[in-house]
N, CA, C and O atoms as CSV, one atom per row, in Angstrom:
chain,resi,resn,atom,element,x,y,z
A,1,UNK,N,N,1.575,8.731,24.905
A,1,UNK,CA,C,1.444,9.331,23.667
A,1,UNK,C,C,1.932,8.648,22.532
A,1,UNK,O,O,3.041,8.130,22.665
A,2,UNK,N,N,1.356,8.527,21.441
A,2,UNK,CA,C,1.893,7.810,20.153
A,2,UNK,C,C,3.052,8.705,19.709
A,2,UNK,O,O,3.006,9.935,19.735
A,3,UNK,N,N,4.180,7.916,19.265
A,3,UNK,CA,C,5.336,8.664,18.863
A,3,UNK,C,C,4.967,9.032,17.546
A,3,UNK,O,O,4.431,8.241,16.770
A,4,UNK,N,N,5.276,10.384,17.230
A,4,UNK,CA,C,4.967,10.959,15.890
A,4,UNK,C,C,6.078,10.454,14.877
A,4,UNK,O,O,5.902,10.559,13.663
A,5,UNK,N,N,7.159,9.936,15.385
A,5,UNK,CA,C,7.985,9.393,14.399
A,5,UNK,C,C,7.422,8.171,13.740
A,5,UNK,O,O,7.531,8.007,12.525
A,6,UNK,N,N,6.845,7.347,14.491
A,6,UNK,CA,C,6.235,6.106,13.868
A,6,UNK,C,C,5.189,6.522,12.913
A,6,UNK,O,O,5.194,5.976,11.810
A,7,UNK,N,N,4.299,7.405,13.179
A,7,UNK,CA,C,3.179,7.971,12.341
A,7,UNK,C,C,3.828,8.404,11.096
A,7,UNK,O,O,3.393,7.995,10.020
A,8,UNK,N,N,4.859,9.220,11.160
A,8,UNK,CA,C,5.639,9.675,9.912
A,8,UNK,C,C,6.230,8.425,9.219
A,8,UNK,O,O,6.177,8.426,7.990
A,9,UNK,N,N,6.757,7.412,9.807
A,9,UNK,CA,C,7.309,6.437,9.083
A,9,UNK,C,C,6.181,5.555,8.284
A,9,UNK,O,O,6.324,5.180,7.120
A,10,UNK,N,N,5.246,5.336,8.951
A,10,UNK,CA,C,4.121,4.454,8.531
A,10,UNK,C,C,3.371,5.313,7.272
A,10,UNK,O,O,2.944,4.704,6.291
A,11,UNK,N,N,3.261,6.693,7.388
A,11,UNK,CA,C,2.723,7.508,6.350
A,11,UNK,C,C,3.687,7.368,5.179
A,11,UNK,O,O,3.237,7.054,4.077
A,12,UNK,N,N,4.935,7.576,5.349
A,12,UNK,CA,C,5.904,7.528,4.299
A,12,UNK,C,C,5.780,6.193,3.668
A,12,UNK,O,O,5.600,6.124,2.452
A,13,UNK,N,N,5.860,5.160,4.376
A,13,UNK,CA,C,5.744,3.774,3.630
A,13,UNK,C,C,4.408,3.502,2.797
A,13,UNK,O,O,4.356,2.925,1.711
A,14,UNK,N,N,3.415,3.994,3.472
A,14,UNK,CA,C,2.054,3.860,2.743
A,14,UNK,C,C,2.144,4.578,1.416
A,14,UNK,O,O,1.796,4.054,0.358
A,15,UNK,N,N,2.647,5.853,1.526
A,15,UNK,CA,C,2.622,6.617,0.225
A,15,UNK,C,C,3.655,6.136,-0.654
A,15,UNK,O,O,3.419,6.302,-1.851
A,16,UNK,N,N,4.560,5.675,-0.403
A,16,UNK,CA,C,5.698,5.026,-1.228
A,16,UNK,C,C,5.086,3.692,-1.837
A,16,UNK,O,O,5.216,3.462,-3.040
A,17,UNK,N,N,4.481,2.901,-1.072
A,17,UNK,CA,C,3.970,1.656,-1.666
A,17,UNK,C,C,2.727,1.902,-2.561
A,17,UNK,O,O,2.431,1.216,-3.539
A,18,UNK,N,N,2.116,2.856,-2.145
A,18,UNK,CA,C,0.727,3.065,-3.087
A,18,UNK,C,C,1.243,3.632,-4.178
A,18,UNK,O,O,0.757,3.192,-5.220
A,19,UNK,N,N,2.137,4.537,-4.314
A,19,UNK,CA,C,2.614,5.174,-5.630
A,19,UNK,C,C,3.304,4.067,-6.443
A,19,UNK,O,O,3.020,4.022,-7.640
A,20,UNK,N,N,4.203,3.137,-5.934
A,20,UNK,CA,C,4.702,2.181,-6.602
A,20,UNK,C,C,3.688,1.264,-7.251
A,20,UNK,O,O,3.711,1.044,-8.462
A,21,UNK,N,N,2.860,0.769,-6.484
A,21,UNK,CA,C,1.795,-0.176,-6.980
A,21,UNK,C,C,0.930,0.538,-7.960
A,21,UNK,O,O,0.736,-0.049,-9.024
A,22,UNK,N,N,0.427,1.597,-7.801
A,22,UNK,CA,C,-0.389,2.389,-8.690
A,22,UNK,C,C,0.339,2.608,-10.082
A,22,UNK,O,O,-0.281,2.525,-11.142
A,23,UNK,N,N,1.606,2.874,-10.018
A,23,UNK,CA,C,2.405,3.089,-11.377
A,23,UNK,C,C,2.331,1.815,-12.078
A,23,UNK,O,O,2.061,1.817,-13.279
A,24,UNK,N,N,2.547,0.710,-11.442
A,24,UNK,CA,C,2.356,-0.725,-12.174
A,24,UNK,C,C,1.032,-0.852,-12.850
A,24,UNK,O,O,0.888,-1.155,-14.035
A,25,UNK,N,N,0.049,-0.587,-11.977
A,25,UNK,CA,C,-1.325,-0.750,-12.555
A,25,UNK,C,C,-1.577,0.188,-13.685
A,25,UNK,O,O,-2.094,-0.224,-14.723
A,26,UNK,N,N,-1.222,1.471,-13.519
A,26,UNK,CA,C,-1.523,2.418,-14.648
A,26,UNK,C,C,-0.751,2.001,-15.916
A,26,UNK,O,O,-1.318,2.079,-17.006
A,27,UNK,N,N,0.450,1.586,-15.825
A,27,UNK,CA,C,1.262,1.307,-16.912
A,27,UNK,C,C,0.613,0.135,-17.757
A,27,UNK,O,O,0.513,0.120,-18.984
A,28,UNK,N,N,0.203,-0.810,-16.904
A,28,UNK,CA,C,-0.402,-1.948,-17.677
A,28,UNK,C,C,-1.616,-1.791,-18.323
A,28,UNK,O,O,-1.912,-2.310,-19.399
A,29,UNK,N,N,-2.480,-0.894,-17.490
A,29,UNK,CA,C,-3.922,-0.640,-18.103
A,29,UNK,C,C,-3.824,0.406,-19.306
A,29,UNK,O,O,-4.670,0.368,-20.199
A,30,UNK,N,N,-2.842,1.293,-19.323
A,30,UNK,CA,C,-2.964,2.307,-20.253
A,30,UNK,C,C,-2.200,1.833,-21.514
A,30,UNK,O,O,-2.460,2.334,-22.609
A,31,UNK,N,N,-1.239,0.850,-21.364
A,31,UNK,CA,C,-0.476,0.375,-22.578
A,31,UNK,C,C,-1.276,-0.798,-23.256
A,31,UNK,O,O,-1.480,-1.868,-22.684
A,32,UNK,N,N,-1.713,-0.500,-24.533
A,32,UNK,CA,C,-2.424,-1.541,-25.096
A,32,UNK,C,C,-1.894,-2.782,-25.437
A,32,UNK,O,O,-2.613,-3.776,-25.532
A,33,UNK,N,N,-0.618,-2.804,-25.640
A,33,UNK,CA,C,0.383,-4.193,-25.834
A,33,UNK,C,C,0.207,-4.840,-24.683
A,33,UNK,O,O,-0.162,-6.014,-24.721
A,34,UNK,N,N,0.414,-4.260,-23.586
A,34,UNK,CA,C,0.548,-4.947,-22.285
A,34,UNK,C,C,-0.763,-5.487,-21.683
A,34,UNK,O,O,-0.701,-6.343,-20.800
A,35,UNK,N,N,-1.833,-5.068,-22.083
A,35,UNK,CA,C,-3.195,-5.706,-21.561
A,35,UNK,C,C,-3.470,-7.055,-22.198
A,35,UNK,O,O,-4.247,-7.830,-21.640
A,36,UNK,N,N,-2.893,-7.365,-23.299
A,36,UNK,CA,C,-3.318,-8.483,-24.044
A,36,UNK,C,C,-2.187,-9.854,-23.535
A,36,UNK,O,O,-2.233,-10.982,-24.027
A,37,UNK,N,N,-1.453,-9.516,-22.716
A,37,UNK,CA,C,-0.562,-10.705,-22.173
A,37,UNK,C,C,-1.167,-11.191,-20.961
A,37,UNK,O,O,-1.620,-10.423,-20.112
A,38,UNK,N,N,-1.189,-12.408,-20.859
A,38,UNK,CA,C,-1.727,-13.025,-19.609
A,38,UNK,C,C,-0.757,-12.874,-18.367
A,38,UNK,O,O,-1.177,-12.942,-17.212
A,39,UNK,N,N,0.436,-12.684,-18.658
A,39,UNK,CA,C,1.422,-12.406,-17.519
A,39,UNK,C,C,1.215,-11.122,-16.963
A,39,UNK,O,O,1.117,-10.927,-15.752
A,40,UNK,N,N,1.141,-10.137,-17.938
A,40,UNK,CA,C,0.842,-8.812,-17.392
A,40,UNK,C,C,-0.435,-8.474,-16.696
A,40,UNK,O,O,-0.543,-7.594,-15.842
A,41,UNK,N,N,-1.324,-9.192,-17.100
A,41,UNK,CA,C,-2.773,-9.032,-16.353
A,41,UNK,C,C,-2.567,-9.765,-15.005
A,41,UNK,O,O,-3.146,-9.342,-14.004
A,42,UNK,N,N,-1.751,-10.863,-14.945
A,42,UNK,CA,C,-1.524,-11.529,-13.713
A,42,UNK,C,C,-0.761,-10.608,-12.674
A,42,UNK,O,O,-1.019,-10.611,-11.470
A,43,UNK,N,N,0.209,-9.818,-13.272
A,43,UNK,CA,C,1.078,-8.858,-12.444
A,43,UNK,C,C,0.134,-7.707,-11.999
A,43,UNK,O,O,0.214,-7.200,-10.881
A,44,UNK,N,N,-0.774,-7.324,-12.951
A,44,UNK,CA,C,-1.684,-6.103,-12.492
A,44,UNK,C,C,-2.545,-6.816,-11.376
A,44,UNK,O,O,-2.754,-6.155,-10.359
A,45,UNK,N,N,-3.037,-8.021,-11.447
A,45,UNK,CA,C,-3.927,-8.580,-10.468
A,45,UNK,C,C,-3.147,-8.759,-9.125
A,45,UNK,O,O,-3.696,-8.645,-8.029
A,46,UNK,N,N,-1.963,-9.017,-9.279
A,46,UNK,CA,C,-1.134,-9.189,-7.922
A,46,UNK,C,C,-0.882,-7.781,-7.318
A,46,UNK,O,O,-0.798,-7.604,-6.102
A,47,UNK,N,N,-0.764,-6.762,-8.263
A,47,UNK,CA,C,-0.666,-5.421,-7.634
A,47,UNK,C,C,-1.762,-4.933,-7.060
A,47,UNK,O,O,-1.621,-4.342,-5.989
A,48,UNK,N,N,-3.031,-5.067,-7.618
A,48,UNK,CA,C,-4.266,-4.671,-7.018
A,48,UNK,C,C,-4.418,-5.365,-5.659
A,48,UNK,O,O,-4.801,-4.717,-4.685
A,49,UNK,N,N,-4.119,-6.689,-5.575
A,49,UNK,CA,C,-4.233,-7.468,-4.306
A,49,UNK,C,C,-3.514,-6.885,-3.292
A,49,UNK,O,O,-3.989,-6.633,-2.184
A,50,UNK,N,N,-2.132,-6.615,-3.706
A,50,UNK,CA,C,-1.098,-6.119,-2.876
A,50,UNK,C,C,-1.450,-4.547,-2.224
A,50,UNK,O,O,-1.208,-4.163,-1.079
A,51,UNK,N,N,-1.995,-3.905,-3.158
A,51,UNK,CA,C,-2.483,-2.461,-2.899
A,51,UNK,C,C,-3.626,-2.646,-1.672
A,51,UNK,O,O,-3.546,-2.019,-0.616
A,52,UNK,N,N,-4.578,-3.494,-1.941
A,52,UNK,CA,C,-5.501,-3.493,-0.910
A,52,UNK,C,C,-5.102,-4.048,0.489
A,52,UNK,O,O,-5.587,-3.698,1.566
A,53,UNK,N,N,-4.106,-4.999,0.272
A,53,UNK,CA,C,-3.556,-5.446,1.607
A,53,UNK,C,C,-2.641,-4.197,2.335
A,53,UNK,O,O,-2.799,-3.856,3.507
A,54,UNK,N,N,-1.858,-3.715,1.593
A,54,UNK,CA,C,-1.170,-2.509,2.151
A,54,UNK,C,C,-2.066,-1.404,2.777
A,54,UNK,O,O,-1.847,-0.940,3.895
A,55,UNK,N,N,-2.956,-1.068,2.080
A,55,UNK,CA,C,-3.745,-0.044,2.506
A,55,UNK,C,C,-4.507,-0.504,3.804
A,55,UNK,O,O,-4.636,0.274,4.750
A,56,UNK,N,N,-4.947,-1.627,3.827
A,56,UNK,CA,C,-5.655,-2.317,5.160
A,56,UNK,C,C,-4.574,-2.334,6.287
A,56,UNK,O,O,-4.815,-1.940,7.428
A,57,UNK,N,N,-3.415,-2.800,5.899
A,57,UNK,CA,C,-2.595,-3.170,7.013
A,57,UNK,C,C,-1.657,-1.990,7.660
A,57,UNK,O,O,-1.348,-1.893,8.848
A,58,UNK,N,N,-1.306,-1.174,6.657
A,58,UNK,CA,C,-0.449,0.134,7.091
A,58,UNK,C,C,-1.295,1.241,7.449
A,58,UNK,O,O,-0.790,2.150,8.108
A,59,UNK,N,N,-2.624,1.308,7.083
A,59,UNK,CA,C,-3.292,2.505,7.466
A,59,UNK,C,C,-3.995,2.259,8.942
A,59,UNK,O,O,-4.478,3.164,9.623
A,60,UNK,N,N,-3.964,1.026,9.264
A,60,UNK,CA,C,-4.624,0.801,10.708
A,60,UNK,C,C,-3.838,1.437,11.824
A,60,UNK,O,O,-4.495,1.997,12.701
A,61,UNK,N,N,-2.465,1.430,11.921
A,61,UNK,CA,C,-1.725,1.979,12.936
A,61,UNK,C,C,-1.890,3.517,12.980
A,61,UNK,O,O,-1.877,4.076,14.076
A,62,UNK,N,N,-2.038,4.197,11.885
A,62,UNK,CA,C,-2.070,5.611,11.781
A,62,UNK,C,C,-3.394,6.177,12.450
A,62,UNK,O,O,-3.387,7.197,13.139
A,63,UNK,N,N,-4.438,5.488,12.210
A,63,UNK,CA,C,-5.825,5.869,12.720
A,63,UNK,C,C,-6.140,5.273,13.907
A,63,UNK,O,O,-7.147,5.672,14.493
A,64,UNK,N,N,-5.374,4.257,14.454
A,64,UNK,CA,C,-5.589,3.686,15.684
A,64,UNK,C,C,-5.138,4.475,17.005
A,64,UNK,O,O,-4.148,5.207,17.014
A,65,UNK,N,N,-5.974,4.253,18.140
A,65,UNK,CA,C,-5.402,4.907,19.261
A,65,UNK,C,C,-4.485,4.130,20.015
A,65,UNK,O,O,-4.014,4.550,21.072
A,66,UNK,N,N,-4.135,2.747,19.417
A,66,UNK,CA,C,-3.036,1.975,20.193
A,66,UNK,C,C,-1.784,2.217,19.662
A,66,UNK,O,O,-1.695,2.729,18.546
A,67,UNK,N,N,-0.715,1.896,20.362
A,67,UNK,CA,C,0.505,1.929,20.019
A,67,UNK,C,C,0.940,0.938,19.055
A,67,UNK,O,O,0.798,-0.246,19.360
A,68,UNK,N,N,1.433,1.238,17.971
A,68,UNK,CA,C,1.685,0.178,16.872
A,68,UNK,C,C,2.553,-0.924,17.227
A,68,UNK,O,O,2.523,-1.977,16.591
A,69,UNK,N,N,3.336,-0.733,18.224
A,69,UNK,CA,C,4.471,-1.750,18.553
A,69,UNK,C,C,3.951,-2.499,19.904
A,69,UNK,O,O,3.905,-3.729,19.917
A,70,UNK,N,N,3.589,-1.790,20.959
A,70,UNK,CA,C,3.210,-2.307,22.100
A,70,UNK,C,C,1.800,-2.755,22.274
A,70,UNK,O,O,1.481,-3.590,23.120
A,71,UNK,N,N,0.887,-2.132,21.383
A,71,UNK,CA,C,-0.478,-2.462,21.413
A,71,UNK,C,C,-1.244,-1.749,22.605
A,71,UNK,O,O,-2.455,-1.945,22.708
A,72,UNK,N,N,-0.616,-0.965,23.472
A,72,UNK,CA,C,-1.245,-0.307,24.531
A,72,UNK,C,C,-1.758,1.059,24.367
A,72,UNK,O,O,-1.098,1.835,23.677
A,73,UNK,N,N,-2.812,1.439,24.893
A,73,UNK,CA,C,-3.231,2.805,24.744
A,73,UNK,C,C,-2.654,3.745,25.717
A,73,UNK,O,O,-2.574,3.455,26.910
A,74,UNK,N,N,-2.233,4.917,25.210
A,74,UNK,CA,C,-1.622,5.836,26.244
A,74,UNK,C,C,-2.553,6.992,26.556
A,74,UNK,O,O,-2.223,7.846,27.379
């Protein structure tokens, strides 16, 4: 059986990382001064890419039937 502690840890990490990255994106998009800087647009682009990677990588063990550490099905 999959340990519920691992699911709780992965869910917490996913929530924390999504909130952090979404705040960076929202601040850059909503602040008019920050949208005109190439550096800030680059940071927003990196935040979007990181967001996609985090969603893909951290959500897989939560919905998978395999154990995230050992890889075996219980």
